[in-house]
N, C-alpha and C positions, 0 to 999 in steps of 0.2 A: 304337700299336709301343711292347711297352717292351723294356727293360735287353734279354739272356738271359744262361742259362747253361746250359754244352753237360760233361751228364752223363756218361760215360762211358763203356765193360765194366766189372764188373766192379769199381768206381769205389764203396766203402765213404760214404757219404750221411753229411753230420754236422749236427747238430739248425741249428745256423744257416745257415747253406747251404740247406736247406731254407726257414727261413727265409725266408729273401736270395730268391730265387727267389719269395715270395709277393708279401713287402713289393715288389718290383718291380713287379712285377704290379700295385697295389694305387699304388705311384707316378704310375703311368703312366693309370689312371682322372681321377688329382687335377688332374695334370701338364698331361689332354688339360684339364678344364672352368677352371683357371689361366690354361692360356695362352691361351683361349679370350673370359678377364675373362671367368666366370659366377661370383654371387654372389651372397646377398642369401634376403631370405625370399622364398621359390616360391608356398606356399599355407600356409591356419591363422596359426597364431597373434597369433592375434587378444586382445591380453587387454580385457578384462570387471571391469566389478564384480562382486561374489563373492556369490554368488548361494546361501543366499533370501536373508539377514540382510548388507547390504555389511557389513564389517566393515578395515580395517588389507589383507586379501589381495588379490589377482586373479585370476580362471581362467582361465585362455590355453587356450583355443581347441585341439581339435585332433580328425584328424591334421592334419601338420603338418612340409611339409619342403624342408628351404632346403641354400643351402654356399656355404661363409666360401669368405673366396682365398684358404688354401689349398686346394682344393679340393677340403675334405674335406664329402662327406653329413652331412647334419644330421637325424636324422628322430624326431619326435614322436608318438608312434601314438594315444595319446585323448588330452581334456582332463586338466589339468592347473591344480592353484590353487599358487601360490607367495605367501609369506609376504614382506611389505613390510617389517615392526619392523626385521630388522637386515641387516646389510649382507651379503660375501661377510665377512668380517675378523669377523663375530659381535659388527659391536658396533651399540648401537638408534636408530636412524633417528628416534623425534622430535628438537623442535623445541624446543627449550627456553626462547626466548624471545618475547614474547608481541611483538605484528607482524611477526616474522619466517617467514625458509619454506626450505624448500629441494627440491632438486632427486633424485628417486633414475630413478634406469636401467637400466630391466627387459632383458638380455642371454640370446641363448642363447648356447652351445659344443657341437662335439664330444666325447665320450669315446669310452672303451669300458668294458662291463657282462663282466667274468671271469666265468662259469662253468664247473662241471665238475673237478674239486679231481680233479689221477690223483695218483702218485708213476712219480717220471725213477727214468732205470737210479743214481741216486746213492744215491736214499734219500728227495732230496727233493719235494717237491709243487707241483705246477703245475698250471695252469689249463691245461685244451685247450678253454676256446672264448671269444674276447674281444672281442664281439660288436660294434659299434658301437652306438654309443647318444647324449644329453646330456645337458645341465644345463641349467641357470637361478645368472642370476648379476644380485645388486640391488646395484649402484654408485649410495653419495648422495656429490654436492653439500654446500661449503660451507653454512652456515645464513648467509642473510643479509638483509637493507630486504625489506622489498613487492618486487614486481620487480626485483632488486636480485640476484637468486641465481643464478648459474654453475650449467650444467648438467656432468657430466661429462666427461670425453672422451669419446670415439669408441676399443674396443677393433679392435688388427689378429688376432685369431684367434678376435673374439667381433661375433655378429649383433647389431643393438642392436633390441628389441618397441618400446620405447616410454619415454617419461619420462611421469613419476611426480613432478604436482609435491602435497606436505604440511607445514603449514601447524600454527603455536602451537594444542597443544588437539586437533585433527584428530584422532577412532575413528575415518570409517571413509573408502576414499576412492567414491569418484562417478566418474558419465562425463564428473561438468567438468575432473576430475581430470588425465584420464591424453590427455599429448597422443602424439599420431602423427609426427611434422614431421618430426622426426630419423631416420625410420625404414624400414630399412636391406632394402627391397625388390628384387625381384627384378629380375639387369638382363646381361640376353642380349648385350650387342652396344651397341656407343658408336654415334652415328648418324653422326663422324668414319670410320667404323671399315667402310660399308656404301656403297659406291657407287651410283651414279646416271648415267643415260643423257637428260640436258637436251638434246637439242644441239637440238629441232624445240620446245622450252618458249618464246616470247612476254613472257611475267609476272613470270614466277620467273627465276631471271641460269642465261642456256642453262649459263656458264661452270662449274656450280655442283661437284664433282667427285663428294661424298657426300651422303647423308640430310642428314645437323647444315647445313652451309651451303648444301640446299634451302630448310630450316624457315625458317634464316636467314635466306635474303636472301624470300623470303613475308610474315614475319615483316616486317620497313623495308616490305616495297609496303601492307603491311596497315596498320602502324600512320605511314603518308604519305598511305592514306586515310584514317583517322580523323578527322587534325589536318586532313586539307584543305591538306593540300601539295600535293602532288600529285593524279588520278587520278579529283575528282571529278566527280561527274555535274554533270547535263547539270536549273535545275532545271524545265526540259521532261518529263525522264524519273527523277522525285517525285512520284508515287501519293498520291493522297489523296484521305478519301472528301467527299462535299457533302458542309458543311453552314450553316448558317444559310439563306443568302441565296445563299451560293456554290456556284457550279456546276459548275464544274471540274475536272474529276476529274487533273491536275495539279499540282506546288507557283505554274509559273511562271501560268501560268489562272489561277490562285485568285488571287494574286494580282492580277494584272489587274484580275482582278473587285473587289478590295477598291478597290483604289487608287477603278477608274471611279464606283464605287458613294459611294465615299468625298466624291469631289470632285460626286458633283450634289448638289441642289439639299437631296435628301432623305436625304443621306448625315448626319445628322447626327439621323434616327429610330432609325440602327443603331448609334450609340454609345450602348453601356449607363454611364450612370449612380449612384453610389452615396448614402443618403439623407446632406442637409450641416443636422445643427447652428444652430441659430442663435436668438435673441430680441433680434426679436419676428419676423422671420421665419423658415422651415428650405423647405429643399429635399425634396421627399418622392423616393424612387425610380426612377427610370426610365429614357430616357433626356434623352442633350444637348438631341436638342430642345422635348421633354417639360419640363425644366428652365427652356431659358431663357427656353418661354412662363410658370414661374410665374414667372422675375425678372422679366416684363417688368409680370408684373401688379403686385406684391410693387412693384413701380418706380415704377407710373402710383400707383396707394393713397397710396404715399407724399409726393408733390403733389399731389397732393389734399389731401390730409391738413390740417390747422391747430393739433397739436400733433407735428411729429410732432422740431424743429427742439430744441438745443440754449439754454436762453435765453442765454447768451454770444453763439450767431449772429442774437436778437433784433434789432432796431434799436426807441428806444426816447428821447423826446421828452422832454431837460431839464425839471420842475415843481418848483415855488415852493425847498425852498432840500435836492433831487435833484439835482446834480449827470449820473451815469452818461447816458451814449449808446448803450446793451443793459442787458434785462429785467433780466437778471443781476446787472449791478452799482452797477443803482437800488435792488433785493432785498438784498443786502450794505448801501447806506448808509443803510435802512429799518432794519433785523436792530438796525446798528451804533448807530444815533440810541435805538432805546426801550432800548439797553442800556446807551447814558448814563447819568448822575445824574440827568438831565432827560429819560429818556424819559418819564415817564412824566404828563408838562405834555402832549406831543403824541396822549397821546393820548382822547379825547374819551370823556365817563361820563354817559347821561344819569339819573335823577333817579328813585332807587332812595322804598319808602316802606314802613313798617315803625313798630311802638309798640316802648317810648319815644321810636326815636335814627330817622330817616330824614335820605335823603344826596340837596341839592339835585343837579342836572345842573350841567357843567364837564367836568372834563377826571378823570382817575385823581389827579394832585399833590392836586387842590383836595377827593376821595372819602376821599382815603389821607391827610391829615388833619382831618378833620371826627370818620371810624371814630379815629381816636386821643383827640382831645378827650375825645370820649364815655365810651370806656373811662376816661380817666382820673379824667374828674369818677366813673364810678361803684365805679373801687376807694377811691378819697379816701371817699369816704363811707359806703362797709363797712367800712372798718379793717381790713382783709387777707378772705384766706379765705374761705366758706360754711363752717361748723361742719357735721360729715357727720350731725349729728342736724339738721342741716334741709332737708338737699339733699333733698330727695323720687324715689320713682326708678319707673321703671312694669314692670309684671314680665309682657310680653304674651303668654308663656307654663304663666303663674299656677306657676310653679316655688320662692315663695321667697311666703314670708307677711309681713315687712316691708312696709315703703309707703317706707323710708329709708332716706341710705348706709349711715348707723348699725346699723339693724336686719337689712340687710342679710349685711352683715362678722359679724354674731352667727349670726345663721340657721347662716353661713358655715361656719366658723370649728369651729361645735355642731358639727357635718357631719366634719367631718377629723376632729376630740380621737378619733373609736369607732375610729378604726383607722391613729394615725397617734401619734407620740411630740409629746408637747407643746412650748413652747418651755423651759420652764422645766424636762424630761427631761435624762436622756441620747438620743444619737439627736433631737434633734431632727425632727422632716418628714419622720422614714426611717417607712416603713411598720410597722404590728402585723401585719398581718394583710390581706386580700385578700381578701374577701367581697362574691362578686356572689350574686345570684340568677339567677331567669327569661328568660334572653335572650332565646329562642325559646317560641315554642306547639307545636309539632312540627318535623324535620325537623333540621335541624344544628346549631348556635348558635356563633358567634365566640369562642372566649378571645385566646385571641393571633392578632395580626399583625409578624411582623419581617421584616424588609428588614438581608438580611447586607452585602459590600460588590461586591455581583455584580448582577443580571437576579432571580435566583430568592427566594422568602422562604418565611418557615420560619411556619406555623400551629400552630395548639391546635384540635378541636372537641371539642362535645358533641354525639353523640345523647340518643337513650333507651336505646340497648346499651352507653358508655362515651363513651372516650376515641380522640381521634386526634388524628395527629399527621404533619402532610403538609409536604415542602421539594417546590418548582416546584408545584404540584396546590390551588384551590379554588375548592368549591363548596359550593354554597344547600341541594341535597337530596340526594346523595349518588348523583345518577341521573348526573348530565353533568358532570365536571371540567373545572378552566381553567387553563393555561400559563402562567407568567410570561414564561419565554423558548424556547420552541423548544428542549428540550435536554428528559435522564429526570425523573423524576418518581421519588419513593416516602414511599411507608405507611406509620405504626406503627398497628394497634388493636388497644386493652388491652379486654379485660369475658371473657367464660368462655370463649375464644383469646386464646393472642398470635400477630396476624396478620403478617405481612407481605407491604408488595404494591409490584409495580414494573409499571411503565409509559417503553417504552422511545422516546426523542428521536429523533423525523421534522425535514427539516429542510420551515420552514412552516404542520407541525403545532404548533396553541393550546391543543386540546381533542378531548378524547377521553369516551367513555361507560361504557369497562368497562380492569380493568389487566389487561397482558398474563398478569402473573406476580404468582401466589399464593401461599405458604408459609406453613400454620398448625401451632400449633402449641397443641393442645386442652391448658385446666385443669385442665375442670370436669368432667371422667371420672378414676376408678377406674381403667382398664386406656388404655390407648395401644399398638394394637397397633404405629405403622411412627415413633413419632416425628413428627415434621414430616408434613405435607402437603402436598401441590399442586397444584397448582390453577393453566391459561392454557396457554401455548407452553411448557410447559416439559419439554425434554430429557434422557436421565442418561444417560449414557459409565457401564462398567465391564467385570472381566473374569468366564471363567467358564473352565473345564477338569474338564477327565477321564483318569482313565489310568487300565486295566489289565493283567490278564495273563492267558493261557491259558495255561492250564499242560497241556493234554490235551494226549497226543503225536501229532494230526493235529487239523490247521484243526479250525476253530471260530466262531461266529456267538459273541458278549462281545457284550454287552449291559450300554450304559455312559450315565451322566449321572450329572446333579445338577439342586440350585431354586436357583435366586436373587430373596432378598429385596433389593428395593428402599431401598434408601436413606433418600426418600421418598416416599411413600404414593400415588400419582398418584388423586385423588381421580375423573375423566373414563376413569379408566386408557387405556394409550395403546393406537392399533389398530395398531400393534406392532413386532415385535424385527427390528429386522436385523443379524446374523454377520456379524464375517466373522475371516478366520486368522490369530493370530502365526503356531506351529510347528504341528505337528503327528505322527505319526509313525502308519501302519497305519490312521491315518483318514481317508481320498482326498477323502469328502464331506463339509461342513456339517453339525452337527448338525439334528435336528428343536426348530424350538420348539415347546411343547403349554401347554398349562392357565394362557396370560397375563391375567392380569390385576390390578387395581391394585394389590393385591403383590409383584406377581413378575409368574416363572413357570419353565415347568422346559422342561432338555435333553436330549431323547436324539437317543441313536447307536448301530447295531448293525453293523456292517464286517465284514468274514469277517479275524481271525484265525488267519499261524498255525502255528503250536503250537511253545512257550513262547518264546514271544514275545509282548513288550509293544505295547501300544497309547496313542497321548494324545495329544487335544488338547487346549491350544490357543484363547483366541480373545475379540472385544474384541465386547460388545453396545452395541447403542444405540440406545432408543428412538425414536417416528415416535408425536408429541404426535396 
């Protein structure tokens, strides 16, 4: 109930007295909600990104109902769009420093809407109706580095709907920017204010006097159970599903089966084992039992082997001037003796026949001495090197006409002088020009092959129709191409048209038979309808739109349409075109695609438009190869 006033007989009631009576009734309603501590958002008032295109506004769902801490009812009848670009003071909420961010808090609060203006007895305008209403408030926190920005504090006479995170350069508020962690949801009553009867409880504290205490007791019991500190389940009470060689349906039985099975003679057959790499022996995946068998087989093979041990572990008897007692040591002594100055005297050599010089049997040292003596005799007799004119040569491939070194040098110089500058000219040794004969009778002739600092190579080919320049692509016939590395390949062909070709790289793919994408610019035609033409898996994406105005005085069907010309002529023609709406007004369905060919297509829509109403459709098209 509310406080009352007692109007009396023949009382002249004044304006403020009537207002006071209504204020008392209104305050009684609010006191009831405030005394019960009922406040918060009851329903609705959910903030979502603005539709259809997200920006720096949010849509707040309606109808919405809420009570603030003063017991005032806040009612929002319909969905409302709220702009968060500025706060309640009109200041911009933009983040000015790269890497920084700030929180923007969206509140709702009670308000009144004044209406029905009238003139009172004093000639002043007053508003007879003062209806309950609402308003949305945006408050911004300070800008700070990432994850360090603080949120605006809660307001005593406002209700928080959500917090919105804004970063530097942000132009859209999306779902992940909206945080409802602090949202002031409706609270009917706190748990400690609701009593309970727990005298018959056996697990929850029977002395808990209210709901909150009962929940706290239940939470302690559940926590101790989960942590294993009390009320632990016995292994025989925990169900399991039989698996593998286990047949028991509870944990205790399964554990017993595992222990008994592993302790048996066949236990090793139940334990799996990963493969183990090694050299010269390795273990394949299987079980412990199978790997033990493999190890035993390897050990037996090793024990029977005659080459299994290191040379230092193999004993050897001393012999001649070798004093070490193992193979490794004796080998090192042999190498050291052979490397010494007298090593050649320890190596025997059989007789070597020859003319005019032969070598008798003896040691390597003896035969080296004989060779030196024969060489000195030859040098003294010839009084120096042989003149080039007296040194004959053999030309097994018939590439030279000359029979001597001097003649061969002359032929070579004569062949080079036609295309190179001579020593007595400027730029000696450099090319005058590069002239090549026909390098192939058919197919592709390789003119140039160059490798950069990576794995791909640059090549130049000539065929019967023009020049090919390729990167990471080699061929002999133009039907099959081989890549140097598993990356993209590119080619440029010059003849009647300028053709650019491309093949995407795939892991492990080192050959292909056709180019996936081909762009061609005809050069030998007087007219060209579409500039570049494209073949292969080529997709084009672009914009298309149209609009119209119904100038009639009644609703009419309005025909609208336009044509689209592809930026690149599709040689094989796309199979279809997919339309996607970006924005539309009074065009509820997608337009119809007509007359699709290699140059473009036509779109048409015939919606029903109200009188003197504008219709528009803007969209994106995507071709399907």
